[in-house]
C-alpha positions in Angstrom: -82.2 -53.0 -31.7 -85.3 -51.8 -33.5 -88.2 -49.4 -33.6 -92.0 -49.5 -33.2 -94.9 -47.3 -33.9 -93.2 -46.2 -37.0 -95.2 -43.3 -38.9 -97.1 -43.0 -35.7 -97.8 -40.0 -33.3 -95.8 -42.3 -30.9 -92.8 -44.3 -31.9 -90.3 -45.7 -29.7 -87.0 -47.7 -30.4 -85.8 -50.4 -28.2 -81.8 -52.4 -27.7 -81.0 -56.0 -26.4 -78.1 -57.8 -26.1 -75.9 -59.9 -24.1 -73.2 -59.0 -21.2 -70.6 -61.0 -19.5 -71.0 -61.7 -16.0 -68.6 -58.8 -14.5 -70.9 -56.1 -16.4 -73.2 -54.0 -13.9 -74.7 -51.5 -16.2 -74.4 -50.4 -19.8 -75.2 -47.0 -21.4 -77.2 -47.1 -24.9 -76.0 -44.0 -26.6 -78.3 -42.7 -29.8 -77.7 -40.9 -32.8 -79.1 -37.7 -31.3 -76.4 -38.2 -28.6 -78.9 -38.7 -25.8 -78.1 -41.7 -23.4 -80.6 -44.1 -22.2 -79.6 -46.8 -18.9 -80.4 -50.1 -20.0 -81.7 -52.8 -17.3 -79.3 -55.7 -16.9 -80.1 -58.7 -15.4 -79.0 -62.5 -16.3 -76.9 -61.8 -18.6 -78.8 -59.6 -21.0 -79.2 -56.0 -21.3 -82.2 -54.4 -22.6 -83.1 -50.5 -23.3 -86.2 -48.7 -24.6 -86.5 -45.0 -25.2 -89.7 -42.7 -27.1 -88.3 -41.9 -30.1 -87.0 -43.5 -33.3 -83.2 -42.6 -33.3 -81.1 -45.6 -33.6 -78.3 -47.3 -31.3 -74.9 -45.7 -31.8 -72.7 -47.2 -29.3 -73.3 -49.5 -26.1 -70.8 -49.0 -23.3 -70.6 -51.8 -20.5 -69.5 -50.7 -17.1 -68.1 -53.6 -14.6 -68.1 -54.2 -11.6 -64.7 -52.8 -10.6 -66.0 -49.5 -12.2 -63.6 -50.0 -15.4 -65.7 -49.0 -18.4 -65.6 -51.5 -20.9 -65.4 -50.9 -25.0 -68.5 -50.7 -27.2 -68.8 -53.7 -29.6 -69.5 -53.2 -33.2 -73.1 -52.6 -33.8 -75.0 -54.3 -36.3 -77.4 -52.3 -38.4 -79.0 -54.9 -40.2 -82.6 -54.7 -40.7 -85.5 -57.2 -40.7 -88.6 -57.0 -42.4 -91.8 -58.6 -41.4 -95.0 -58.9 -42.9 -98.1 -60.4 -41.4 -100.8 -61.3 -44.5 -104.4 -61.2 -42.8 -107.2 -63.7 -43.6 -109.5 -62.4 -46.4 -112.4 -61.2 -44.3 -109.8 -59.4 -41.8 -107.7 -61.0 -38.3 -107.5 -64.7 -38.7 -109.8 -66.4 -36.7 -108.9 -68.8 -33.7 -108.6 -72.1 -36.1 -106.5 -69.9 -38.5 -102.4 -68.8 -37.8 -101.7 -65.7 -39.8 -98.8 -66.2 -42.3 -95.2 -64.3 -42.1 -92.8 -63.7 -44.7 -89.3 -62.5 -43.5 -86.7 -60.6 -45.8 -83.2 -60.4 -44.3 -81.2 -57.5 -45.3 -77.1 -57.1 -45.2 -76.0 -56.1 -42.2 -74.4 -52.8 -42.4 -76.0 -52.1 -45.8 -79.3 -50.2 -43.8 -81.5 -52.3 -46.2 
């Protein structure tokens, strides 16, 4: 899960995950109590929503109508920074350098 456009007038959040072959739908419960129905195809679910709310619970429904249990939600974070060329964006011959820092899952870092 993640969010984009943080600090902008139009932030949005998203979630993605894997599902078993018997899963026909996935409801994504957000931290504000709202529910988003995810798209499910090819063993993957994906959803987006027009807020920065976090995923609180992911609830799968199986083909026979049985509601599955929500897996534990990994709340770790990944920070990415993009270093641009000294005079602006990289040229077609240059590639931006990326720096990745990992937080500890569940720590909110």
